[in-house]
C-alpha positions as CSV (number, residue, x, y, z in Angstrom):
1,M,-159.8,150.1,22.8
2,N,-161.0,148.6,26.2
3,K,-157.7,148.1,27.9
4,Q,-159.2,146.0,30.7
5,S,-160.4,143.2,28.4
6,I,-157.4,143.4,26.2
7,S,-155.0,143.3,29.2
8,Q,-156.9,140.4,30.9
9,F,-156.8,138.3,27.7
10,E,-153.1,139.0,27.2
11,K,-152.4,137.9,30.8
12,E,-154.5,134.7,30.5
13,L,-152.7,133.9,27.2
14,S,-149.3,134.3,28.7
15,D,-150.2,132.1,31.7
16,F,-151.5,129.4,29.4
17,L,-148.4,129.5,27.2
18,G,-145.9,129.9,30.0
19,V,-144.2,133.0,28.6
20,K,-143.6,136.4,30.2
21,Y,-145.4,138.5,27.6
22,V,-148.2,138.4,25.1
23,A,-149.2,141.4,23.0
24,L,-152.6,141.3,21.3
25,C,-152.9,142.4,17.7
26,A,-155.8,142.8,15.3
27,S,-154.7,139.7,13.4
28,G,-151.9,137.2,12.9
29,R,-150.8,139.1,9.8
30,Q,-150.5,142.4,11.8
31,A,-148.5,140.5,14.4
32,L,-146.1,139.2,11.8
33,F,-145.7,142.6,10.2
34,H,-144.8,144.4,13.4
35,L,-142.5,141.6,14.4
36,L,-140.6,141.8,11.1
37,K,-140.1,145.5,11.7
38,Y,-138.7,144.8,15.1
39,A,-136.3,142.1,13.8
40,G,-134.8,144.3,11.1
41,A,-136.9,144.3,8.0
42,P,-136.1,145.3,5.3
43,S,-133.7,142.3,5.1
44,K,-133.7,138.8,3.6
45,V,-136.0,136.5,5.5
46,V,-135.6,132.8,5.4
47,M,-138.9,131.0,5.3
48,P,-140.3,127.6,4.2
49,A,-141.3,127.1,0.6
50,F,-144.3,125.0,1.6
51,T,-146.6,127.5,3.4
52,A,-149.4,130.0,2.8
53,D,-148.8,132.8,0.2
54,I,-149.9,135.4,2.8
55,V,-146.7,134.8,4.8
56,A,-144.5,135.9,1.8
57,D,-146.9,138.7,1.1
58,V,-146.4,140.2,4.6
59,V,-142.7,139.7,4.4
60,K,-142.7,141.7,1.1
61,Y,-145.0,144.3,2.5
62,A,-142.5,144.8,5.3
63,G,-139.9,145.6,2.7
64,A,-138.0,142.4,3.0
65,K,-137.2,139.6,0.6
66,P,-138.4,136.1,1.1
67,V,-135.7,133.4,0.7
68,L,-137.3,130.0,0.4
69,A,-135.9,126.9,2.0
70,D,-137.2,123.3,1.6
71,V,-139.2,121.3,4.2
72,R,-139.2,117.7,5.3
73,S,-141.5,115.3,3.5
74,E,-142.8,113.6,6.7
75,D,-143.9,116.6,8.7
76,Y,-144.0,119.5,6.1
77,A,-141.9,121.7,8.4
78,L,-138.8,123.7,7.7
79,D,-135.6,121.6,7.9
80,S,-132.6,123.5,9.3
81,E,-130.3,121.4,7.1
82,N,-131.9,123.0,4.0
83,V,-131.3,126.6,5.3
84,D,-127.5,126.8,4.9
85,F,-127.6,127.9,1.3
86,A,-130.2,130.5,2.1
87,K,-128.9,132.2,5.2
88,T,-126.3,134.5,3.6
89,G,-127.4,138.1,4.1
90,S,-130.4,137.1,6.2
91,K,-131.2,138.5,9.6
92,I,-134.5,136.7,10.2
93,L,-135.8,133.1,10.0
94,I,-139.5,132.3,10.0
95,S,-140.5,128.8,10.8
96,V,-144.1,127.6,10.3
97,D,-145.9,125.0,12.4
98,P,-147.9,123.5,9.5
99,F,-151.6,122.9,10.2
100,G,-151.0,123.0,13.9
101,N,-148.1,120.5,13.9
102,P,-145.0,121.9,15.7
103,A,-141.8,122.1,13.8
104,R,-138.6,120.8,15.4
105,L,-138.4,124.0,17.4
106,D,-135.4,123.2,19.5
107,E,-133.2,122.4,16.4
108,L,-134.3,125.6,14.7
109,H,-133.7,127.6,17.9
110,D,-130.1,126.3,18.1
111,F,-129.6,126.9,14.4
112,C,-130.7,130.5,14.7
113,Q,-128.5,131.1,17.7
114,D,-125.5,129.7,15.9
115,N,-126.1,131.9,12.8
116,E,-127.3,135.0,14.6
117,L,-130.8,134.9,13.1
118,F,-133.9,136.4,14.8
119,F,-136.2,133.3,15.1
120,I,-139.9,133.9,14.5
121,D,-142.2,130.9,14.9
122,D,-145.4,131.3,12.8
123,A,-147.8,129.3,14.9
124,A,-150.9,130.8,13.4
125,T,-152.7,127.4,13.5
126,A,-150.8,126.0,16.5
127,F,-152.1,127.7,19.6
128,G,-152.3,125.0,22.2
129,A,-149.8,122.7,20.5
130,R,-147.0,121.2,22.6
131,Y,-143.4,120.2,21.8
132,K,-141.1,118.4,24.2
133,N,-143.5,119.0,27.1
134,R,-143.6,122.8,26.5
135,C,-146.2,125.0,24.8
136,V,-145.5,126.2,21.3
137,G,-144.8,129.9,21.9
138,S,-141.9,129.4,24.3
139,F,-139.1,128.3,21.9
140,A,-138.6,131.1,19.4
141,D,-137.4,134.7,20.0
142,A,-141.1,135.5,19.3
143,T,-144.1,133.5,18.2
144,I,-147.2,134.7,16.4
145,F,-150.6,133.2,16.8
146,S,-153.9,133.8,14.9
147,F,-157.4,133.5,16.4
148,G,-159.3,133.9,13.1
149,L,-161.9,131.6,11.8
150,G,-160.6,128.0,11.3
151,K,-157.8,128.4,13.8
152,S,-157.4,126.2,17.0
153,L,-158.8,129.0,19.2
154,A,-161.3,130.5,16.8
155,L,-162.6,133.9,17.7
156,G,-163.2,135.3,14.3
157,G,-160.3,137.6,14.5
158,L,-157.3,138.8,16.6
159,G,-153.7,137.6,16.7
160,S,-150.8,137.9,19.2
161,V,-147.1,137.9,19.7
162,A,-145.8,135.8,22.5
163,T,-142.2,136.3,23.8
164,N,-139.9,136.3,26.8
165,N,-138.2,139.4,25.5
166,E,-139.3,142.7,27.1
167,G,-138.0,144.7,24.2
168,V,-140.0,142.8,21.6
169,H,-143.1,143.2,23.8
170,S,-142.7,146.9,24.2
171,F,-142.1,147.5,20.5
172,I,-145.3,145.5,19.5
173,K,-147.4,147.3,22.1
174,Q,-146.3,150.7,20.8
175,R,-146.9,149.8,17.2
176,V,-150.4,148.4,17.9
177,A,-151.3,151.4,20.1
178,F,-150.9,153.7,17.1
179,S,-153.3,151.7,15.0
180,S,-156.2,153.0,17.1
181,Q,-155.3,156.7,17.2
182,G,-157.1,157.7,14.0
183,L,-153.9,159.0,12.4
184,T,-153.1,158.7,8.7
185,N,-150.9,155.7,7.8
186,F,-148.0,158.0,7.1
187,V,-148.1,160.0,10.4
188,R,-148.8,156.8,12.4
189,N,-145.9,154.9,10.9
190,F,-143.6,157.9,11.1
191,V,-144.3,158.6,14.8
192,A,-144.1,154.8,15.6
193,S,-140.7,154.7,13.8
194,V,-139.3,157.4,16.0
195,L,-140.6,155.9,19.2
196,T,-139.3,152.5,18.4
197,N,-135.8,153.7,17.4
198,E,-136.0,153.6,13.7
199,T,-134.1,156.5,12.3
200,V,-136.1,159.2,10.5
201,Y,-133.7,158.9,7.6
202,S,-134.4,155.2,7.4
203,Y,-138.1,155.7,7.4
204,A,-138.0,158.5,4.8
205,G,-135.8,156.4,2.6
206,H,-138.3,153.6,2.5
207,F,-141.4,155.8,2.1
208,V,-141.6,155.7,-1.7
209,K,-141.0,152.0,-1.7
210,Q,-143.8,151.6,1.0
211,K,-146.3,153.5,-1.1
212,R,-145.6,151.1,-4.0
213,L,-146.0,148.1,-1.7
214,K,-149.3,149.4,-0.4
215,T,-150.6,149.6,-4.0
216,Q,-149.4,146.1,-4.8
217,Y,-150.7,144.6,-1.5
218,A,-153.8,146.7,-1.0
219,H,-155.5,143.8,0.6
220,L,-153.1,144.0,3.5
221,S,-153.0,147.8,4.1
222,S,-156.3,148.1,6.0
223,Q,-155.8,144.9,7.9
224,L,-152.4,146.0,9.2
225,A,-153.8,149.3,10.4
226,A,-156.6,147.8,12.4
227,N,-156.7,147.6,16.2
228,P,-157.6,144.6,18.5
229,S,-161.3,144.2,19.2
230,Q,-162.3,144.4,22.9
231,Y,-165.3,142.2,22.1
232,L,-163.2,139.4,20.6
233,A,-160.8,139.7,23.6
234,S,-163.8,139.2,26.0
235,L,-164.9,136.2,23.9
236,G,-161.4,134.8,24.0
237,I,-161.3,135.0,27.8
238,V,-164.5,132.8,27.9
239,K,-163.4,130.3,25.3
240,L,-160.0,129.8,26.8
241,R,-161.6,128.2,29.9
242,D,-162.7,125.1,28.0
243,F,-160.0,125.2,25.4
244,S,-157.9,122.3,26.7
245,L,-161.0,120.0,26.7
246,E,-161.7,121.0,23.1
247,L,-158.2,120.2,22.1
248,E,-158.3,116.8,23.7
249,H,-161.6,116.0,21.9
250,R,-160.0,117.0,18.6
251,R,-157.0,114.8,19.3
252,K,-159.3,111.8,19.9
253,V,-161.1,112.4,16.6
254,S,-157.8,112.9,14.8
255,L,-156.4,109.6,16.0
256,L,-159.4,107.7,14.6
257,L,-159.1,109.5,11.2
258,R,-155.3,108.9,11.1
259,K,-155.8,105.2,11.7
260,K,-158.4,104.9,9.0
261,L,-156.3,106.8,6.4
262,S,-153.1,104.9,7.3
263,E,-154.9,101.6,6.9
264,H,-155.8,102.5,3.3
265,G,-152.4,103.5,2.1
266,F,-152.4,107.2,2.6
267,V,-149.2,108.8,4.1
268,V,-150.4,110.9,7.1
269,Q,-148.4,113.9,8.2
270,K,-146.0,112.9,11.0
271,E,-146.8,114.5,14.3
272,N,-144.1,116.3,16.3
273,G,-145.2,116.5,19.9
274,K,-148.9,117.3,20.2
275,S,-150.5,119.0,17.2
276,T,-153.7,121.1,17.3
277,F,-154.8,119.3,14.1
278,N,-156.0,122.4,12.4
279,R,-156.7,119.9,9.6
280,L,-155.7,116.3,9.2
281,M,-153.1,116.3,6.4
282,F,-152.1,113.4,4.2
283,S,-150.5,112.8,0.9
284,T,-151.5,110.6,-2.1
285,D,-150.4,109.9,-5.6
286,Y,-154.1,110.1,-6.7
287,K,-155.0,113.5,-5.4
288,A,-157.7,114.5,-7.9
289,N,-159.4,111.1,-7.6
290,T,-159.3,111.2,-3.8
291,I,-160.9,114.6,-3.7
292,L,-163.8,113.4,-5.9
293,R,-164.3,110.2,-3.8
294,L,-164.3,112.2,-0.5
295,K,-166.6,114.8,-2.0
296,K,-169.2,112.2,-3.0
297,Q,-169.1,111.0,0.6
298,G,-169.7,114.5,1.9
299,V,-166.2,115.1,3.1
300,E,-164.4,118.3,2.1
301,A,-160.9,117.6,1.1
302,V,-158.9,120.7,0.3
303,S,-155.6,121.1,-1.6
304,L,-153.5,123.7,0.2
305,F,-150.3,125.6,-0.7
306,G,-149.9,125.4,-4.4
307,G,-146.2,126.4,-4.0
308,F,-144.4,129.6,-4.8
309,P,-143.1,130.4,-8.3
310,V,-139.5,129.3,-7.7
311,E,-137.2,127.5,-10.1
312,R,-138.2,123.9,-10.3
313,G,-135.8,121.7,-8.3
314,V,-134.7,124.4,-5.8
315,C,-137.2,123.1,-3.2
316,P,-138.1,119.6,-4.5
317,V,-139.9,118.4,-1.4
318,S,-142.1,121.4,-1.4
319,D,-142.8,120.9,-5.1
320,S,-143.8,117.3,-4.4
321,L,-146.0,118.1,-1.4
322,A,-147.8,120.8,-3.3
323,S,-149.0,118.3,-5.8
324,R,-149.8,115.5,-3.4
325,V,-151.1,116.8,-0.1
326,L,-154.7,117.1,1.0
327,G,-156.4,118.1,4.2
328,I,-159.7,117.0,5.8
329,P,-161.6,118.6,8.7
330,V,-161.0,117.1,12.2
331,D,-164.6,116.7,13.0
332,A,-166.4,113.8,14.7
333,R,-169.1,113.9,12.0
334,V,-166.4,112.9,9.4
335,V,-165.5,109.6,11.2
336,P,-168.6,107.7,10.2
337,L,-168.4,109.1,6.6
338,M,-164.8,107.8,6.4
339,E,-166.0,104.4,7.8
340,E,-168.6,104.1,5.0
341,L,-166.1,105.1,2.3
342,F,-163.3,102.8,3.3
343,G,-165.1,100.2,5.3
């Protein structure tokens, strides 16, 4: 690993976000996995029911149990008022900034402090978003970002953990360092567990369970053992220079699309602060028909987050959103197509 390009990119990311530390990881998934290990997994982890399946997969792979809580219908983000029933026995809360739109991070921060929960903000699609005049990344105990394809700062890979906690930062850096040493997964994780103050007994006790999880989530095993790419870090340094201008352009396009959708009866996702608009999200009672209409016009409308297999009625808002929400690209080329479709 080229430490110079990695370190420089970490420094520029921390300056951009206004936080003390950023640790670069191979992906957002790896960032979340290591962060869960720091925060006390295996444990129960409170997380929103309306989010990507991969979040729950990483939680389970870390040996923890996802406890799903409902979201608000207007912004699709975790509502702290819905967490009370779920927090018993939990040590960790994961909030998601859906599609680049910040959650109510100050409320969640206070809730986690009051209930002694480690607060992780999954801002995989929200790098560059702002909430109450601060960058997303500075509210939670630690925040994860992803720089994969389709993300706000799209490099084709990499992720990071942003934090003001030196202990979190040191733990993540040590974990990531062992990903590049060419050791077997068992030796790598065993040595890392000792260096990061996990007891040998604790690690050995979970070894059999971890082998079963690696079989069940084979798609994650190799991803979580990768190391950050120096080439992508160098690319990130270059792309970060014009990133604010790119975000402003996306914002202007999104305002045009939001206006057009709202004028024609679609309920657009409420914006908290300044979103990165990973996609422009809206809900409709005529989801299938809307997808067909947009497709004929050349606009890709995608249905995201089908919902987790939980008992119906436990998270009713998430159930409803899963059946009604669509997303379209925030792209200037989409604007005239929408004009033609809706007039």
